[in-house]
N, C-alpha and C positions, 0 to 999 in steps of 0.2 A: 734505458734497463725501461722504460715504459711501453715501448714498444715491443719489446723482449716479453712483457708481461702478458701485453696482450695478444701477442700470440699463444703464449699456454693456454690463458683462457679460451682462444678459438678453436686450440687443441685438443681440449678437456673437451666442448660443447660437440664437435665434431666428432669426436674418440665416441662419447656416450650415446650419439645418436646413431652414429656405425653401427653399436655394439647392439642398438634394438632392432638395427634392422638385419644385422648380419646373426646374431646370437637362435632367434626363433629359425631360420632357415638353417642352421647348423644342425641343431636340435631335428628338425626333419627331415634331415638329408641323410641325419645320421641314422636314424629311424626308420628311414625306407631301406636303409643295406642291410641294418642288422637284424630286421622284421623279415627280411627276405629269406634267412637262415629258420625264424621260426618265433612266433609270436613273445617265446620267452625271452628273448634276445632284443626287444624293443628299448629297456630301461638301458642293456649295453650301450646301442647302437646313439640314443639322449646323449650317455657319457663321452662316444668318442667326437659327437660332433662337438660340445662344448669342450673338449679337451684340445681340437683340433679348431677352434677358435681360439682358444688362449695360446696354442703353442706358437702358432702363422702369426696372429696379433703381436706377438713377443720378439718372434725372431727376425722373419723377413723384415720388418720396417727398419730395426738395426741395422742390418745387412744391405736394403737395397737405397737406391738412390732416387726414386721416386716420390714427391711428396705429396701426399694426401692419399695416398694407394692404399685400401684395406684391403688385406690379404684374410681370406677366410675361408670354410668348405662349402663348395660353390655345387653345381647341376652337374656340369660334365662329369666330377669325379661320380657322385651318387650314381651318374647312369650307367657310368663302366664298373663303378664296383660291386653295386646291386645285382647288374647282369652276369659279374663273374661270380657271384655268390649264387645266382639262383642253377648258374651249371653247375656248379658243383653241387649244390642241392639235390639236382637232377640225378647226380653219379652216385646218389646216396652216402656223400663224403659226411665225417664226425665233422658236426657243429662248430667243437673246440678246435678241431683241425681246419675249419674255414677260417674262424676267427683268425688265426694264426696266417693263415694266407694273405688274408687282407691284409693286416699288417706289413707282411713282408714284401705285399707287392705298394704300399704307398712308404715303403723305405727303397723301395727299386726306381719306382719313380721318380723320388725326391734324387737318388745318385744322379738319374739319368740326365736329370735337369742342372746338376749341377756339372756332368759333363758338356751338356749342350750350350751353356753358359762360358766354360773356359776355353772350347773351340770356336767362339765366335758365332756360332750357328742363330744366334738370337737375332742376328743381323737380318738371318733367312728366311724366318718363320712369320715374320710379319710381310712378307712380300706372297705367302702363299696367296689364289688367285679368291676373291671374292664368291664367285658361287661357291668352290668348295667348302669356306669358311661358312658361308650361309646353311648350305646343307648338314653341315656338322651342326652348327646348332640347333636347326630345325628338328633334324634325328632326334639329338638330345632333348629337344623339349616334350616331343612326343613318345619320348620313351617314359619320360618322366612323366606324362600325363596320363601313360598307357597302367604304370605301373603305380598310379597312385588311385585309379579309379576304384579299384577293386577294396583299399581301405577307404576310401572317402564310404563307400557303400558297407562298411562294417564284414566285409567279407576276408578272414584271417585266412593262412595257412600256404600264403602260396600258389593260391588257384589264379589261374591264367585271365588274360583283361576278357576274353571271348567268352572262357565258361563264365563267368561274373554276368556279362553283360546277357545272355541266354538262362541263366537260373535266379529269375527275380524273388523266389521264394528263399534262396540265401539272405538277399538283403535284410539289414537293420534300419527303418527307415530313422529309429532317433539319429544314428551317426551321421547318415544322409542330409539330414537336417541340420546337423553340427557342421558337417563340411560345407554345403550350400551358403549356410550364412554367415562361417567364416568368409570364402571366399565374395560373396556378395559384399560386406563388411569390406574387405581387403580392397574391392574395386573401386567402390562408390566413396572410400573416404577421403582421397586426394579433392575429390568435388567439394567437402566439405571444412574439411583442414588440412595443412601441412605441416603444423605445429608436431604431431605427432604420427611415427610412420604409420604407412599404412597396415605393412605385417602385423605391428602392434596390437591398433586396433581390431584387425579382424580375428588375432589369436584372443583378444581380451572378450572379443563377443564370441567365440566360439566357445569358451572356456563357461561363461556367463550361460550360453546356452547348454550348454552339458548340464552345468549345475539345476539352470531351471527344470531342466526335462528331469532330473534325478529328486526332485526334492515334488516335482507335481505329478509327476508321470509314473517314474520305474524307480522305485528308493532301493534298489541292487545298486544300481549304479555307483550308490555313496561307498562301496564296498571297494578298498584298495587292492587286496590280494589275489590274484586270479583274472584282474579285469583286463579285459583285453581289447576294450574300448580307450581307456587310456595306455602312456607311457608305463606307469608301473615306479616301482622304488626304483632310485639311482643310488642310494649312500651316499649324499652329495655330504662329504665330509672331506677333511686333508687326510686322515689315514684311509679313507675307501679309497679315494685319488692316487694315495702311494702305492696300495694296493694293486690297483689296477694296473700301475706304470712294471710294478716289479713283479707282478705275477705275468703278465705278457712275457717279459722277458726272461722268465723262469722257462714258460714250455715253450719261448721260440727257438732254442737248443736242439728242439727233436727235428726241426727242418732239416732235410738233407741239402746237398748244394745243387746237385741235380733237379730237386721241389723247388729250389728258388729259380734255377735256370729258366725252366718251365714257363715261370710268370714274364720272362721278359719281352714277350710281343705284347702282352695286356700292358705291364707298364710303360711299354714304350709309345702305344697308345695315348695312355693315361697321359702322361709327359708331357708330348706334344697338343694334348688338348687343354692340358693345366698351361701351357706356354700360351698358347695361342689365345686364351682366355684371357691371362695376366696383360699380354702384348698389347689387344684390341683395346682393355680396357686403359692401358697407359696411354695410347696414342689418343685417345677420347680426352683423356687429361691436358695431354700435350694442349691439344687443339682449344680447350675453358682454358686453359692458364696460360697458353703463349709460352710454355715451357719445352724443355725438351729430353726424354729420359733417355738411360742407357742400358738397350735391350739386353744387353749380355749380363753387364751387374744383377739386373732384376731377376734374368734367369738363374744366377747365384743365389740370390736371397730367397727365391721362391724354390729353391733347389733344399738349400739351408732348413728354410720354414718347414717342408715337406718331411725332409728326415725326422727333424727335433716331433715334427706330430706325432711319427707313427715311432717314435722310440716312446711317447708319453701315452701312445695308445690312443691317439687322436685319430682321426678322416685326413687326408690329404686336401688340398684346396689351392685357391690360386685368387688373384687379383679382381675383386670382386665389382661388378658396374656399380650394382644398386647402392650398394654398401657406400662404396668411393663417391658416389653422386653424392649422396645425402651428408656426407661428412665435409663433403667442399663448401655444400648449401647452407652447413652449421659450422660454419666458420674456421674448419679446418684448415693448418696453414702449412705444416710441417710434417715428417715422417713420424714426429712424438703425439700425431694421433692416432696412428695405427698401433702404436706402443700402447697406448690409452686403452682404443678398443679392447686389448688382449687381456689386459690388467682386468678392466670391469666385465669379461666374460669371465675369467676366473673369481669374479668377487660375487658373481651372479652364482656362477655353480656352488658355490662352497654357502651362501649365504640363503639361496632360494631352491635347494634341492628337494623340498619337501614340496613347495607349488609345483614345480616342474614334473614331480611325477603325476600330479594329476591333469596336467594337458592332452585333452583328448588326440586319439591317434587321427580323428577323422579333419579335425580342426588342422594339422599342419598339414594331412592330406590336400585341404584346399587351398594352403598357401603354395604349397609346389604344385598341383595344378596351374596357379593363376602365374607362378614363376615359371613354366611350362609355357604356357599360352603365349607369354610376351617373349619367349625366345624364340617363338617360331616368324621366320621371317615373312612378314605378308608383302614387303615391299617389292618382293622376287615378283611376285604374280605382273609387277610392270614390266617385266624383260618380257614377258608375253606379245607385250602390243607393239613389237618390232621384229623382223625378219633377222636383221642384225643382230640380236640379243636370245632370240630362241633358243641358241644351242647350250647359251649359258644357262637357261632355265632347265634346260634337259638335265644339265650335269648336277642342280641342285637335286632337280626328283632323283635320278638314280642315286645318288650320294645318302638320300633318306632315306630309300626304300631300300640299299644295302644295311643300311644300319637298322632297320625296320626286320626286315627279313632274315637278317644272318646275326651281324654284331656289328658295335664299334671300331672294333678291330679292321673286321672286312672292310668298312666304311672307309676307315684312313686308310687301308690300301688303294679302293677302289680311285680313293681324292686325288692322292698323290698321281696314278697314273690319268685322271681325269685331267689335272694339274699341267701334264705333260703333253697332253693331246690337246690342251687350249693353246700352249703356248706354241705345238707345232702347226694350228689353224691358225694364227698371229703371224706366223711366217708364212705360210702358204698364200698368204690374204696379203701379203705387202710383196713389192715387186726386189727383186735385187738387184736389177739392171736400173743405175741411178741417171746416168745418160749415156749415150752411143751416136759418136760423131764420126763423119767423113772426115779421110785426112785433107782433104781439100777446103774443108772448113777449122780446123783446129792447127795452129801454127804454134813451133817454140818460142820463149823468149829471146833467143837469138833472131836478131835484124836482120832479115836477108833482102839485096838488092832487087830491082824490078825485075832481071832476068831471070832470079834466083826463085824468086816469087811466083813468078809466071810459072816457070817450070815445076813446082811445089804445087802448084793449083792444078795443073793440066795431070800429074800421079798422082795425085791424091786419092784417087780410090784404089793404091795399090794398099791402103792403111786404114785399120777401123781403128776407133777409140772406143772402150766399154768401160764406162765407170762401173764399179761393183757398191755394193750397201748391203748392210744388214747380216745373214749369217747363211753361211754358205753350207750347208748339209744336207741330208740323203733328201730330205723334203723340197729342198729348192734348187737339186741338181739338175732335173729334167728342166725348167725353168732356164737354168743358164746352159744347156746344154741347145733348146730351143730358140735360144737368142746368138749364138753362137755357131751353130750348123750349118746357115746359108752361106756366111763369110768364110766358111773352109776351104773350098775349092777357088774362091776368087781373090784372097789379097795375100800380100807376101808379106804382112805385118800387121798380126793381132796384140794389141797394144791394152792390157788387162789393169787397170786404177784400183789398188787396194788399199786405199788409206781410208774408207769408208766400210770395210770388212770389219765385225764385230766378233766372229768363228766360223773357222774354217774345222770339217770333220774331214774323216780318213776317207768317205765315200766319193765327197767333193774332189778332194785330191787324184785319187783313181780316175774321175773325169776329167780332170785336167791332163793327166798323162796321156788317155787316151788322144784329146784334142792336140797334144802336142805332136805325141807319133804321126799324127792325119797331117800335120804343118809340116815337119821332118820330110815326109814323103814327098814332098810337092817343093822341097828349098825353101822353104815358108818360116819366118819367125812367129815365135811366141815371146813377148815381152812385159814383163811384170814392171810395176812401181810400186813404190811406197813398203817392200816386203819388211822392211827389216825394223819391227818397233811389237811389243807386248802387246796381246788383245786381253781385256776385259778377264778371260778366262786364264791366264796366265802364261796362254802358251806364245810362244814367238814365230811366228809365220814362216820367215824365214827358214829358222831351224827348223820347221813342220817339213817345208816343202825338197829342205837337203835330205833328213830323214825318208823320205818317202823317195828320192831320187829322181823330184820330177823337175830340177833346175840343175843336176850334177851331170847329168849324163848325154847331154847334145850341146852342142856350140851354137845350136839352131836358139836356146830359151837364152834371154840377154837379163838380167836384173838391175832395176836403177834405183837409188832412194827417192828422188820424185820423178812425179811425170812428166815436167816439163826437160828434166834430163831423157829421158826415154822417149820424148816426141823429138828433143834435137838429133839425139843418135841416128832414130828413122830419117829424118832428114837427109844428114848427111849421107845414109845409105843411096836416098835418092839423086842427092846431087853427084855422089861420089866423085867422077873424074872431074866434073867442075871446081869441087872444092881440091882435088890431086893437086891441076896445074895452078890454083890458084896459088899454094902454098911453096911452090916452086918457083913464083915469078917474082921479081927484084920489085922494091918499094914503086907504089903508084908517084908520077908527078900531078904538076895541078893540074895540068890539062885532062888529064885522065880519069878525074875523078867526075863521077857522074852528074854532081850540080853543076860543073863548069863546062859540062859538053858543047853548049852552045854561046858560049864569050870569046870574043874576039883575042888575039893573039895579044894586041897592046894592052886589051884592061887585064891580062892575067900576069903581065910583065913585071905591071905597077900592084897587082894583088901581092904577087909573091915576094916583093919588097917590103910588104906588110905582115908578111907570114912569120914564123918563128917554127923550127924545126927542133924534134925531141924523140930523143931515143928511150923507151921506156923498158927493162927487164921483166920477165914473167913474174909475177905477184909481188910485183912494185905498184904502188897506189900512184893515178895519176892526178886526182886528188880526193879531200876525203869530206865527209859531210859538214856543214857551216865553212868552207873555206867560198873567198868571192866569187859569185857567178859571173866573171868579166871574160868571159873565155870560150871559142868554140872549138873544138878539136876536129881536125878530118883526119882517119885512120889510112896513111899512105902502107902500111901492112902490120898483120897481126889482129888480135881483138879484146876489146876491153868488155868487162862486166861490171854491171853496174848494180849495182845493191841496196837496201837503204837496213843500216841498224838497228836491232829490237829494240826498245829504251828497258834497260836492269838486266838483261840479257848476254852472252860475248855469241852471239850468232847474229846472221843478217838474211835479211828475205831476196832471193833474185828477184829483179826488177828485169834487167833487157840485158842482151849482149851483143855489140857492134863488131863486125868483121870489116876486113879490107875496103876499101871502094866507100865505105860506108862515115856517117857524123855522129856526134852525140854531143852535150850540150846545148842543142838547138832549143830547147823550149826557154830553157832560163834566158839565153842569147838574145831573144826574140823578146820572151816578156820584160826582160830589165831588173829579172830578180837580184834581189841581193849576195843572197848566199845560193849554195848548193845543201839538197834535201838530201843527199844522198852519197857513197861513196865511186869509187871508180877505178876499178884494180884492173890491171893487162892481165889476161890468163896467157899470152904467148909472149914471145921478145914483138915488139909493137914499135914502129916510127911512126909520127906525128905531125901535124901541121898544126901552130895553134894561131888560133884569131885573137887576137886581143880584142877588147869593146873599145879601147880609145884609138888604138891601129884603126879601126874598122870608121870611126869618126872621121877621123883624116881622109881616110880611100872616099869617103861618100862627100868629102869637100872637094876633091878634086875629079872623082870616077864617079858621079852620081848615078848613070846608067849601070855603071857593074854592081856596084853598092845594092840598089832595086834589083837589079837580076839576083845578087847572093840571100837577098831575104827573101825574095819571090821563089829561089830554089828550095830554101830551106824550109820556107812553109807550105809547098807542095810535098815535099816529103813528110812532113810530120801529117799531113793531112792524110798520106796515102794511109800511114798509120794508122791514123786513126779508126780508119774507114776498113781495115782489117783487124783491129781490133773490135769495131762493133760486130763485124759479121760473125767473127768468133761468138760471142757472145750472145747472137740469137740462135748460132747452132748447138749452144749449150742449152740454152731454153728450152727449143723445140726436142 
């Protein structure tokens, strides 16, 4: 119980501290948006900021899953909405209609966030490249600064930044002084104390400066009505709040569906910016608290919060970095701290409405200019230090430039396009060829006898094995063709291992079709392995190749489930006649086996007496993993596959395959292992000789020379196999 109470106490103080940070900013953001319509709307803007902080604080934490996250009106929302309002003002739209459009814009943006959350897009938004996000934030910061400088200088009426700067006669020094003092205190306060949020100290300093000037310099500043230097009356009461909500919804019925539809582009940009801001804050919070947020649940909660804010006449918002970190540092533990922030914002509105009316617009402008400066990503300048990151810096500059020259809507479109270019650049900068091995250096797991191995080595130049990786698409098709083009005229078998391919597009399939046609004209083969699997993008490569008729229109195209199966098929084609003749031959006698080709006849007679004969039908087991490893198996006819079961799964991994004239179990026999570590299954009807270890011990007592010769022959073959394996490893490393 005490632990629970400690959490509640921490949530209260965290929520209080967060409110002290978020509320002044919310008021400033609201004033920024609505003052763009006209100075008379500054009070309505402050009310929208407070109602937004209240609605977002009450709703978003209630449905979200991220502890300590504070949701409140934010800079990206202020930038988009103020730019939207200014554009409507420039087109001489009625101010009342602009207010309705701002409400509808927040509502549609919230609904889009809900849709993004339900569709699972939250998991994708956080993967937008850093340069694009950096450009967004820097652009928003510069827009905030540019929109606030005229207000800081006391120039009202929607005058542009450039005209303000070249017209110093329009400046009001009192306003400029208030704004500079506010910004200076906000910047310097953390050097003195962190007990009180810097934004609160800056705001108090601005208010004190205002009243100091009013009392000692200009008494007219003490008049509330018609005073452009302050926010002005809010009507801070429960009845006025109710009137603000109901009045807004009485008027919004006048909006037509086509007018709401025209908001979709701006609403989508706003929804994406708010989502990025929220998820970025949640990721930082995860890192600080070693937790993990649910992106899609959080987007749904943010969408509900923004819908509730719009319904209440407030401005939209997102998870705020500054307020969230203050909440964390002040003891906030759970989502309750976010609800506390919303409740205290409502109490502040009802109790302090008269005080808020006297807050200087220049003080709020000073706070926002500091917020805007902090949003600018100065660390991105480090990207200029390396040629590898120069293009990333260019992306940041382009996004910022488009945001300033046109709008954040255009910047969002450019950002998405540049994100695609960044992806293509990374793909072009990496090779899709993981390895390229000649057939004489890469063999299947089918163990071949000496004569067959010599033949495969001699004819290995007929085969090239290319292991692909990454994305096969229009950006890498030239790299693929450049690799394969020299092989088309001299190889009979081009084998493409697709195991590590992550995506394939139609352009790449078309190129492979051209390669296939070129090989078919020569009577050569195009061989694929590892096609039958689903890619991360949900596509199945085999289905795509069949749909595009790459693998279905010629018997010169072969498809195998694994690389080793494909290599074994190619080897069988090369050995060809040798294998057909071997299949028709009768079972080998003892003296026909390679390991005994130099043994004397009397010794072999003694050996035959020690051997057991065994017939194994196709698909029957010769031995299982865990069986006593006290036997050596000699294959008179057929083939046996050695595989290792995968623990916990009903599958096995192919290790080796042995055929007619070969032997298996030699390693365990020589090393005197206690148990077999694999399964042996006949893949053809097979005839075996079996030498048990106890029979071998008897043979060694009576025919020491034969026993020595047998062990020597087994060791020699094992050494040869290791040599080939080593050669393959070196070839793959190269």
